[in-house]
C-alpha positions in Angstrom: -1.7 -29.5 16.7 1.3 -29.2 19.2 4.9 -29.8 19.0 6.5 -32.5 21.3 10.2 -32.5 22.2 12.5 -34.9 21.1 14.7 -36.8 23.5 17.8 -34.8 22.8 15.8 -31.9 23.8 15.5 -30.5 27.3 13.5 -27.7 28.6 15.7 -24.8 30.7 15.0 -21.7 32.1 17.2 -18.5 31.4 18.0 -15.5 33.4 14.9 -13.6 32.0 12.7 -16.3 33.2 11.7 -17.5 29.7 11.4 -21.3 29.5 12.9 -22.9 26.2 14.2 -26.2 24.6 17.6 -26.5 23.7 16.6 -27.2 20.2 18.9 -25.9 17.5 17.6 -23.1 15.3 18.6 -22.5 11.9 18.9 -18.8 10.8 18.8 -18.5 7.2 20.4 -15.2 5.7 20.5 -14.6 2.1 23.0 -11.9 0.8 23.3 -9.9 -2.4 24.9 -6.5 -2.7 24.2 -5.6 1.0 27.8 -4.8 2.1 26.6 -1.8 3.9 24.2 -3.8 6.1 25.2 -7.4 6.3 27.7 -6.8 9.3 25.0 -5.6 11.5 22.8 -8.2 10.3 25.1 -11.0 11.2 26.1 -9.4 14.4 22.6 -9.2 15.6 22.4 -13.1 15.3 26.1 -14.0 16.9 25.2 -12.0 20.2 21.7 -14.0 20.7 21.2 -15.5 24.2 20.0 -18.6 22.5 23.3 -20.3 21.7 22.2 -23.4 19.7 22.2 -21.8 16.4 23.5 -22.5 13.0 23.8 -19.6 11.0 23.5 -20.1 7.2 24.7 -17.3 5.1 23.5 -17.7 1.3 25.9 -16.1 -0.9 23.5 -15.3 -3.7 26.5 -14.2 -6.3 26.9 -11.2 -4.5 29.3 -8.7 -6.5 30.3 -6.6 -3.8 32.3 -6.9 -0.6 29.5 -8.9 1.2 31.4 -12.3 0.9 34.5 -10.8 2.6 32.4 -9.6 5.4 30.6 -13.2 5.7 33.9 -14.9 5.6 35.2 -12.8 8.4 32.3 -13.8 10.6 32.6 -17.4 9.7 36.4 -17.4 10.7 35.4 -16.1 14.0 32.4 -18.3 14.9 32.1 -22.0 14.1 28.3 -21.7 14.0 28.5 -19.5 10.8 28.7 -21.3 7.3 28.7 -19.9 3.9 26.8 -21.7 1.1 27.2 -20.1 -2.4 25.4 -19.9 -5.5 27.4 -19.9 -8.7 25.0 -17.1 -10.2 22.5 -15.1 -8.7 18.9 -16.6 -8.5 16.9 -14.4 -6.3 15.8 -14.4 -2.8 13.3 -17.2 -3.0 15.7 -19.8 -4.3 18.5 -18.5 -1.7 15.9 -19.4 1.0 15.2 -22.5 -0.5 18.9 -23.5 -0.5 19.2 -22.7 3.2 16.3 -25.0 4.0 18.0 -27.7 2.1 20.8 -27.5 4.0 19.5 -26.6 7.5 19.6 -29.3 10.4 18.0 -27.4 13.1 14.7 -28.1 14.8 13.5 -24.7 13.6 14.2 -22.4 10.8 14.2 -18.8 10.8 14.6 -16.6 7.8 16.3 -13.0 8.2 16.8 -10.4 5.4 20.5 -9.5 5.3 19.6 -5.5 5.3 17.3 -6.2 8.9 18.6 -7.2 12.2 17.1 -8.8 15.6 15.9 -6.0 17.5 17.2 -7.7 21.0 19.6 -10.3 22.2 16.8 -12.6 23.2 14.7 -12.5 20.1 15.1 -16.1 19.3 14.8 -17.1 22.8 11.5 -15.4 23.0 10.4 -17.1 19.9 11.5 -20.6 20.9 9.8 -20.1 24.4 6.6 -19.1 22.6 6.6 -22.4 20.3 7.2 -24.5 23.1 4.8 -23.0 25.5 2.1 -22.8 22.7 2.7 -25.9 20.7 2.5 -24.0 17.5 4.5 -24.9 14.7 4.6 -21.2 13.3 5.3 -18.4 15.5 5.1 -14.8 14.0 7.4 -12.3 15.8 6.3 -8.4 15.2 8.8 -6.2 13.4 9.3 -2.2 13.5 10.4 -0.1 10.9 13.9 1.5 10.7 14.0 4.6 8.8 16.6 6.2 6.8 17.0 8.8 9.6 17.6 6.2 12.2 14.2 6.4 14.0 11.9 3.4 14.9 8.2 3.3 13.9 5.8 0.7 14.6 4.9 -1.7 11.8 2.8 -4.6 13.1 1.7 -2.9 15.8 0.0 -0.1 13.8 -1.3 -2.5 11.1 -2.9 -4.8 13.7 -5.2 -2.1 15.3 -8.7 -3.4 15.8 -7.9 -6.8 14.7 -9.4 -9.4 16.9 -5.8 -10.7 17.7 -4.4 -7.0 18.3 -3.0 -8.3 21.8 -1.5 -11.5 20.1 -2.7 -15.0 20.1 -3.2 -18.0 17.7 -5.0 -17.7 14.4 -6.2 -20.9 13.0 -6.8 -22.8 9.7 -9.0 -20.7 7.0 -8.9 -17.5 9.4 -5.0 -17.5 9.2 -5.0 -17.8 5.5 -7.6 -15.0 5.0 -5.7 -12.8 7.5 -2.4 -13.3 5.4 -4.1 -12.6 2.1 -5.4 -9.2 3.3 -9.1 -10.3 3.3 -11.6 -8.6 5.9 -11.9 -11.5 8.3 -11.1 -9.5 11.5 -7.7 -11.1 12.2 -4.5 -10.0 11.3 -1.3 -11.8 10.4 1.7 -10.2 8.0 2.5 -11.5 4.7 6.1 -12.2 5.3 8.2 -15.2 5.8 11.0 -13.3 7.6 10.8 -12.9 11.4 8.8 -16.0 11.5 10.1 -19.3 13.5 9.2 -22.3 11.8 9.1 -26.2 12.7 11.6 -27.4 10.1 10.1 -30.9 9.8 6.8 -29.5 9.4 8.0 -27.1 6.5 9.9 -29.6 4.7 6.8 -32.4 5.1 4.5 -29.7 3.3 7.0 -29.4 0.3 6.8 -25.7 0.3 9.2 -23.7 -1.7 9.7 -20.2 -2.7 9.1 -19.2 -6.2 11.7 -17.1 -8.2 11.0 -13.4 -8.5 10.2 -10.4 -6.3 7.4 -10.6 -3.6 8.0 -14.3 -3.3 6.4 -14.2 0.2 2.9 -13.8 -1.1 2.4 -17.0 -2.9 3.7 -19.3 0.1 3.1 -17.4 3.3 -0.6 -17.9 3.3 -0.5 -21.6 2.9 2.2 -22.0 5.5 -0.2 -20.4 7.7 -3.1 -22.2 6.8 -1.5 -25.9 6.9 0.2 -25.3 10.2 -3.1 -25.8 12.2 -2.1 -22.6 14.4 -0.2 -19.5 14.0 1.0 -17.8 17.0 1.0 -13.8 16.5 3.7 -12.6 19.0 3.6 -9.0 20.1 7.1 -9.2 21.1 9.2 -7.1 18.4 12.0 -9.4 17.2 13.2 -7.7 13.9 14.1 -4.1 12.8 13.1 -3.7 9.0 15.2 -1.5 7.5 13.5 1.1 4.8 15.9 2.1 2.0 15.6 3.4 -1.4 17.7 0.9 -3.3 16.1 -2.3 -2.0 14.1 -4.9 -4.1 11.0 -4.2 -2.6 11.3 -0.2 -3.1 12.8 -0.2 -6.7 10.5 1.2 -9.3 8.3 -1.3 -11.4 9.0 -2.2 -14.9 7.1 -4.2 -17.5 9.1 -7.4 -16.7 8.6 -7.3 -13.0 4.9 -7.0 -13.6 4.9 -9.9 -15.8 6.8 -11.8 -12.9 4.0 -10.8 -10.6 1.5 -12.5 -12.9 3.7 -15.5 -12.7 3.5 -15.3 -9.0 -0.2 -15.4 -9.2 0.1 -18.7 -11.1 2.2 -20.0 -8.3 -0.5 -19.0 -5.8 -3.3 -20.5 -7.7 -1.6 -23.8 -7.8 -1.2 -23.8 -3.9 -4.8 -22.8 -3.5 -5.7 -25.9 -5.4 -3.6 -28.1 -3.4 -4.7 -26.7 -0.1 -8.7 -26.8 -1.4 -9.2 -23.2 -1.0 -10.7 -22.6 -4.4 -13.9 -21.2 -2.5 -11.6 -17.9 -2.0 -9.7 -17.4 -5.2 -11.7 -14.7 -6.4 -11.3 -12.7 -3.1 -7.4 -13.5 -3.5 -7.5 -12.4 -7.0 -8.6 -8.9 -6.0 -5.9 -8.6 -3.0 -3.1 -9.4 -5.5 -4.7 -6.8 -7.8 -4.7 -4.3 -4.9 -1.0 -5.0 -3.8 0.1 -4.7 -7.6 -1.2 -1.2 -7.7 -0.2 -0.4 -4.3 3.4 -1.2 -5.2 3.2 0.5 -8.4 2.0 3.6 -7.0 4.6 3.6 -4.1 7.5 2.6 -6.3 7.1 4.3 -9.7 6.3 3.0 -12.9 6.4 4.3 -16.6 3.6 3.9 -19.2 5.0 0.9 -20.7 4.9 -0.6 -17.3 1.2 0.3 -16.7 0.3 -1.1 -20.3 2.0 -4.4 -18.8 -0.3 -3.9 -15.8 -3.3 -3.9 -17.6 -2.5 -7.4 -19.0 -1.8 -8.9 -15.6 -4.9 -7.4 -14.0 -7.0 -8.8 -16.7 -5.8 -12.0 -16.2 -6.3 -11.8 -12.5 -9.8 -10.5 -13.1 -10.4 -13.7 -15.1 -10.2 -15.8 -11.8 -12.8 -13.4 -10.4 -15.8 -15.7 -10.9 -17.2 -15.3 -7.6 -16.8 -13.0 -4.6 -17.1 -13.9 -0.8 -16.5 -10.4 0.7 -18.6 -7.9 -1.5 -17.4 -4.6 0.1 -13.9 -5.8 -0.5 -14.8 -6.4 -4.2 -16.4 -2.7 -4.4 -13.3 -1.3 -2.7 -10.7 -3.1 -5.4 -13.2 -2.3 -8.3 -13.0 1.7 -7.0 -9.2 1.3 -6.7 -8.6 -0.2 -10.4 -10.7 2.5 -11.7 -9.0 5.1 -10.0 -5.6 3.8 -11.1 -6.5 3.9 -14.5 -8.2 7.1 -14.6 -11.5 7.5 -12.7 -14.1 8.4 -12.1 -14.9 8.0 -16.0 -12.5 5.8 -17.9 -11.9 4.1 -21.3 -15.2 2.0 -21.8 -13.2 -0.5 -24.0 -10.4 -0.7 -21.2 -13.1 -1.2 -18.5 -14.8 -3.8 -20.7 -11.4 -5.8 -21.3 -10.7 -5.6 -17.4 -14.0 -6.8 -16.3 -15.4 -9.0 -19.2 -14.8 -12.3 -17.4 -16.4 -11.3 -13.9 -19.8 -12.7 -13.3 -22.7 -10.6 -14.6 -24.2 -10.8 -11.2 -21.4 -9.8 -9.2 -20.6 -6.8 -11.8 -24.1 -5.6 -12.0 -24.1 -5.4 -7.8 -21.2 -3.1 -8.1 -22.7 -0.7 -10.6 -25.9 -0.5 -8.6 -24.0 -0.1 -5.1 -22.3 2.7 -7.0 -25.6 4.0 -8.5 -24.0 3.6 -11.9 -27.1 2.6 -13.6 -26.1 3.8 -17.1 -22.9 1.5 -16.9 -25.0 -1.5 -15.8 -27.2 -1.2 -18.8 -24.3 -1.0 -21.0 -22.8 -3.9 -19.5 -26.1 -6.0 -20.0 -25.8 -4.7 -23.7 -22.6 -5.9 -24.2 -23.3 -9.3 -22.9 -26.4 -9.7 -24.9 -24.6 -8.7 -27.9 -21.9 -11.1 -27.1 -24.5 -13.9 -27.1 -26.2 -12.8 -30.2 -22.8 -12.9 -32.1 -22.1 -16.2 -30.6 -25.3 -17.5 -31.8 -24.8 -16.1 -35.6 -21.1 -17.9 -35.4 -22.8 -21.4 -34.4 -25.6 -20.8 -37.0 
């Protein structure tokens, strides 16, 4: 699908030789408790050589001095607007507020503790959108570590992908790449650092859910519906690694349960986009992401117990799988998390009871765990016999 210019847009060429439209870009920056980083973030937007910007700062009821910093910038630059939430609603709803108030041809999400890597980041994104006709342009990012060093992020993760050098990924391939399934393409699962055609976005009715990891239930469908996502090798955002951020905080039981609710949002979008074929594979990726996050951020035993409930629910949607090796890998990961190679048989049964017998037997045979395969068959047979007794 191509994007055509409106009569009010005109193509120009700047001193770097990049062709671009003079189309307004709405940069949406929600903020909450980021007084240490907000000024650097806003400043990186203000100094962009692409001047036709509106900078929407969404105050999500921040309790610190962030509001004062935002007001200082708003007083100095007419492009800066502050929109306030009366109470804290979270990053996803704050982004939604920004979208509702945006008037630009494009929207661009930027987290308030990150910043644009260069003064022509927006120019490069808009130029790429105009040249490619794509409605979604994904810029690359790099990590900024606590010691101030810069490390590759996307350029490390895209190694070996078919689009390692950049390029357009379309339709189902874009969906599968963003869900983390092994389809040979790479696309990051994030909404920040992405230039999006606002009209297209609004027409799809997309909204971020509340809670953490809001990108997981929206971005795959944004990519799928766009008709083609351009992955750009240009680094446009520096992603700050910090110990007290939402993404790095320890997991709690409540956070795990919210993650389960996120899966329900994802499933609703799967049905909307008619992608039910891949729901089992996507559930496995959600399970893997949950365990990976918990292992990296830390958790207690109560949280681990909550994870059993959520993972059991996720496994209920693993009726069929398209990618067998991916399934085997995630099964190993789950068993390792709960104490492998031999872990509680009752827990194993609880987690996997909804997986189809054929798929689960394939896994046990692949692992040469023939005893486990026989136990599973006996369990299924016992369930059937019990069911017949109840009916009789």
